N, C-alpha and C positions, 0 to 999 in steps of 0.2 A: 504493500500500500504506500509506503514511503516513496518508492520509486515512481509510482503513478502520480503522487502529489508533486514530486520534483518535475516530472514531465509536463504536468499541467501548467505549473508556474513558468516553465521554460518555453512552452510552445503555444499556449492558448491565450485568446482575448475573448472574454465572456461578454454576452450582450447585457446592456443596462447594468453594468457592474463597474464600480470603481476598483481597478485592479490592485491598487495599494491596499484597500480593505480586504480584497479577496485573498491576497497573500497572507494577511493576518488571520482570516477566517480558516483558511486551509491549514494553518499551523495550530490554531486553537480549537477549531471545531471541524475536524476532518470528516467530510461527508461525501464519499464517493459511492454513488448508487450502483449496486451490482445486479439487482433483479427487482421484479415487481409482481405482485399477485393481488387480485381483488382491489381493495381500496388502500393497499399498503405498498410502500417502497422499502427496500432492504439495502443497507449499506454493506461495505466489504467485511465489516465485523459481525454481520448477521443481525444487527439491531433493526427493528422495524418502525416505520413512521407512517401515521395516517396521512394520506395525501389530501390535505384539506383545501388545496387550491387546484385540484384536478390537473396537475402537471401543466400549469398556466392556462386553466380554464377550458381545457379541451377534452379531458377524459370524462365520458358520460356514464359508462356501464361498468367501470372497473378495469383494471389491468388484466390482460390475458383472459379475456372473456371467451369461453369455449366457442360460441357462435362466430365471433369475429376472427378468432384464430383459425377456425375451420374455413371461413370464406377466404382468408388470406392464403392458406395452404392450397386450397383448391385452385385459386387463380394462379398461384406460383407455378403449379404443374402445367399450366397452359401457356402463360406468357407474363413476364415481369413488366415489360415496357415496350411501347412502340409510339412513334410520333403521332400526334393528332392533326398535324398539318398535312392535308391531302390524303389522310387515311382516317378510318374510324374503327371502333370496336364495340362489342356487346356491352361490357360493363359501363362504359361511358354513355352509351345510348340508353340503356335501361335505367341508370341512375337519373339521367336528365328527365325521363318520363315520370319517374317516381317523385322527384323533387317538385316538379310542376303540379303533380296531382295533389300535393299537400300544402303548397305555398299559397300566399294570398292571391285571391282571384285577379285575373287580368295579366298575370305574368305567363309568357309563352315560350321563351327562349333561354337557353343555358349556355353561358360562356365559361369554360373552366380555366382556372389558374392554380397557384400554389399555396397562397396564404392570405391572411386578412388584408395586408397592405396591398397586395396585387389585386385582390378582389375589388378594393375601392379604387385603385389606380385604373383598373379596367372601367369601372363605372364612370369615373370622371372623364376619361378620354372618350369613352363611348358617347356620353351626353354632349360633350364639346363638339365632337365630329358630327353628331346628328344635327346640331344646330348649324354648323358651318356649311353643311351640304344642302340646306334648305334654299330653294330658289327665291322664296318670297321674303327672306329676312331683310329687315330694314336697318338693324344695328348688329354689330358683331357681339355675340354672346360669349364673353370670355371670362366672366366673373362668377363667383359662387357665393352662397350664403351658408354659413355654418354656425355652430354655437360655441361660446366661450366654454372652456374646460373640456372641449371635445378632443377625442383621440381617434384617428382613423388609420394609423399605420405610420411607417417610417420611410417609405419611398417618397420622392419629392412632391408628387401630386397629393398624396395622402397627408404629407406634412403641411402642404399649403392650406388645407382645410382643417388643420389641427389647432386647437385653442388652448393648449397648455404651454405657456411660455418656457418653462424649464426644459421641455423637450424640443421646442420648435424655433425659439427666438434666434438661435445662432445661424440658422439656415435662411433667414428672412430674405437676404439678397437674391436667393435662387428661386423664390416662390412666386406663383401667380397670385392675382388679386382675389382676396376673399373678404367678405364683410361678415363680422361676427356679432351675433345677437346674444342677449342675456341667457345664461344657463338656467334652465327651467327647474330649479330646485329651491323649495321654499326656505330651507335652512340658510342658504347663502344669498337669498334675494336682496338686492340693494334697495328695493322699494318698500321693504317691510316697515311698518310703523312701530312694531314692537318685536323684540327678539323671540325666536322660537324657544319654547320651553321643552327641552328634551327629557320628558318624563316617561316616554314610551318609545318603542321602536318605530321609526318612520317607515311605514310600509307602503308599497304601491297600492295595496288594497284598501287604503283608508279613504275610500270614495266619499263617505258621508261627511268628511271634514273638508272636502275639496269642492271648489266651485266649478260650474260649467263655464266654458268660454262665454264671456259677456256678463256673467254674474259677478257680484262682489262678495268678498269675505269680510264681514263686518268686524271680526276680531283683529284682523291684520290690515284691513284696508285694501286687500288684493283686488286689483282691477285687470288681472292678466297682462301686466305690463310686459312680461316676457314675450307673449304673443304679439303685443303691440309693437315691440321692436322689430319683429319679423314683418309685420304688416307695413310699417314705415319703410323698411328697406325695400320691400317688394314694390311699394308705390313709387319710391324715388329711383331705385336702381333696376327695377324689374326688366326693363327693355334690354339691359345688358347682362342679365343674370342667366347663366346656363342651367343652374340647378341648385336645389337646397339639399344638404346632406345632414343626416341626424342619426344618432344612436337611439333607437326607440326605447323608451321607458327608463333606461339606466345609462348614465355616462360612466363607463367602467373605470378607465384609467384615471379619471378625476377623483376617485375615491368612493366609487359606488354612489354617485349622486342620483337620487330617484326623482323623476319628474312627477308632478301631481297628475292624477287621472284627468283626462280632458285635454291635456296639452297636446298630445300627439295627434288626436283627431282635429283639434283646432288648427294645428300647423298644416295638416293635410288639406283642410278646407281652404286655407289661405293660398296654398300652392295651386290648387285647382282654380280658384278665382282669378289668379294672375297668370294662369297657363304656364307655370314653371314646374318642371319635373321634380319629383321628390325621390331622393336616394335614401333608402333605409339601410343603414349599416348594422346588420345583425350578426356580425362576426362573433361578438362576445355574447349577445343576448339570445341568439337563435338556438334551436334544438332543445327546447324545454327549460332553459335556465330561469326564465321568469314565470313559469307555471303554465305557459302555452307553448305549442311547438315553435311558433314564431311570435315575437313580442308584438308585432303589428296587429295580431289577432285580438289583443286586449281591447282595442278601440276600433276594430273593423276597418283598419286603414289599408288601402291598396296602393303601395308605392309603385312608381314607374320603373325603378330599379331596386333590386334587393341583393345585398352583398352577404355572402355566407363563407365561413371558414371554421376554424377551431374545432367545434364538435361535429363537423360534417362527417368525419371518418371515425367518430367515436374516440378520438384521441390516439389513433394508431399511426396515420401517415399524413404527410403534407398534401392538402387538397383544399381548393376554394372554388366557389362558383359565383358568378354574377348573373342574376336573372333579370330579364328585361321584358317589356311589353312588346307585342307584335308591331305596334306603331313605330317604336324606336328601331326594331330590327329591320323593318321595311325601308327605313330611311337610308340603309346601307346597300340596298339592292340596285343593280344597274349593270351596264355593260362594262367589261374589263377596262376599256379605254377611258371610262369616266373616273376611275380610281376612287370609287366609293368603298372599296374593301376596307375592313377594319384591320389595319396593319399592326396587329398586336398578337403576341403569343409567347409561350414558354416551352422550353425543352420537355419538361415533365407535365405539360398540360394533359389533364384527364388520364393520369397514370392508371393503368388497369388495376393494379394491386389496390391503390387507394379507392378507386371507384367500387371495386368489389366489396371491400370492407365497409364503405359508406352505405352501400345497399343493405348489407346485413345489419348495420346499426339502425338504419331507418326502419327496417322490418321489426326490430325489437320494440320500437315505440308502440306499434299497433298490437303486437303479440302480447306484450307484458303490461299494457295499460299504464305506461310510464308517466304520462302527463297527469293522470288521476292520482297516482302514487306521489308524484312530486308535489302536488298541491297539498296533500296531507302532511308530507315531510316539511314543507315550507311553513305551515301553520305551527307545527311543533318547534321548528327552528326559531320562529318568531317569539314563542313563549320562553324558550331557553335563553335567547338573547336578552329578553326583558329582565331576566334575573341579574344581568350585568349592569343595567342602567343606573343603579343607585351608587355605583362606585364613583368616588369623588374625581377621578381622573378620566372617566369615560364621558365624552360629550354626546354627540348624536350617534345613534345606531340606525343605519339605513338598510332596508331590505326589499328585494323584489324576488319572489320565488326562492330559489336556492342560491341567490347572490346577496351578499351582505357586506357591510363595512362597519367596523367598530372604530370610532374616532377617539383617539387618545389626546387629552388636553391637559395643559398645566393648571388652568383655573376654570372650573366648570361654570361658576356663576358669571364670570366676566367673559367667558368664551375665549380665553387666552391660550394660545398654542405654546408648545415647547419650542425652544430655540432649535433650529434645524441641526446645529452642530452637535446637539445631544444625541441625535439619531435614536430616539426613543422607540419608534416603530420597529426599526431594524433590530435593536437590542431585545425587544420582546419576542420577535420571531426567532431569533437565535436561542433565546431561553426556552422557547417552546420545544426545541429539539430534544431537550432532556426529558420532556414529558411524552416523547414519542409522537410528536405532532409537527408536521411541515406546514408552515405558513409563509406568506410573503407580504410585506407591507407596501402601501402606496404612501410614502412619507410617514405620517403618524396615523394612518388608517390601516387597521389590520383587516385584510381581505379574507372573507369566508366564502369559499366557493367549492364545496365538496361535490363528488360525483353524484349524479341523479339517483344512483342505486344505493346510496349510503343508508345505513340503518339508524333507527332512533337511538340505539345504544351507542353507536359511533358518534352521533351528534352530541350526546351527553358527554362523551369522552372529550370531544373537541372543545366544547364550551368550558368544561372543567380545566382543560389544558390552557386555554386562553386566560381564564381567570387567574390560575396559579402563575402563569408567566408574567402577567401584568403585576401581580403582587410581588413577585421576585425582583423585577426591575425597579418598580416604584416604591417598594418597601411599604406598601399599604394595601 
């Protein structure tokens, strides 16, 4: 193991990792994963850890699921890979048909790629070229609307519509023009007349406390100013806006910021009124995470483009898909000499192994009634998270389905955060390892994102581990 640690430090550069800290982690907390089974990862010493972040939000049914293993092995015996440029194959064809059968109504075409960033990159390029090829266009549509605190990936197009300065500011000179509207989260709303009182878990399902677009909330003075910003942008900039992109229901990388019910449908209506396409980035929230197969279903929203990745293959292999309406697809049809072809593709587009496993994963949803079970698990998780809310250093707890964020604060009454240099969230997640629990923070928000197949007993174990890790680091 020491040799592996030395090789890692000598050869590797890890994503989203400060390598100076990584060297210290590897010396003090050696964690080299050797194998996985069910909901657990095992290190080289044989210690097991509950995978409470689903291997970065993608594992749905557990590691080494027999049905997914079987699908992978069967496809391996036939073909591991062939290009999708100028050729096709059954796993890719069948998966496209099955995705369209369960996706929001109106989507009719599937374009494959490799990951969440590329799924959104495809969506942005697709909608831009769609407008550019219109004969009747009066203004060039080269701008986009996105939300503050949004995250859509790390390729330059995806970064252009990203609203997290820590990740995106350094690349600003390379980016195209995007207009950012307020993040639709009540706890961070700059228009609030009084602060949010975090005495319970902020859940997407709190419909009774949320206004419909156009209504006011008398306790806070809410007039849906977040939607108002979108409306104003569309009125002023709409003639040059190619599309609006949003993470439906939850802004994941922002710290699991949960939108109030009604926001997504209100946004969709504004896009329809101004004839601006809506891109729904369901890379993180798709495939059951929020309690529906797709988050758009919560408010019966039909996007013009839907981006999918992460859970699409059950957490097995890199795969992504960008689904579009027939109207957008037909905007690319023409004679070869017109050059309306969508000149975009990847070497491993529609990899047969990934497509075969994705089909098997999708079949499990219907066979095992996973969405129904997830809803029950989410209710139980909400109750368990509620047991943490009285802790003096836990601010807001936010949840949608089996996605949750536990916010750690220095002063709960004043809403004061810890100094970033203290790295509180990171220290809590490192401490959790001694509890047999793998977590990953977003600054000082502890992300809770277990597999959809997790048990109630494992949820209890996870909450207990979070509580003990917070107590260990903060001494209270």
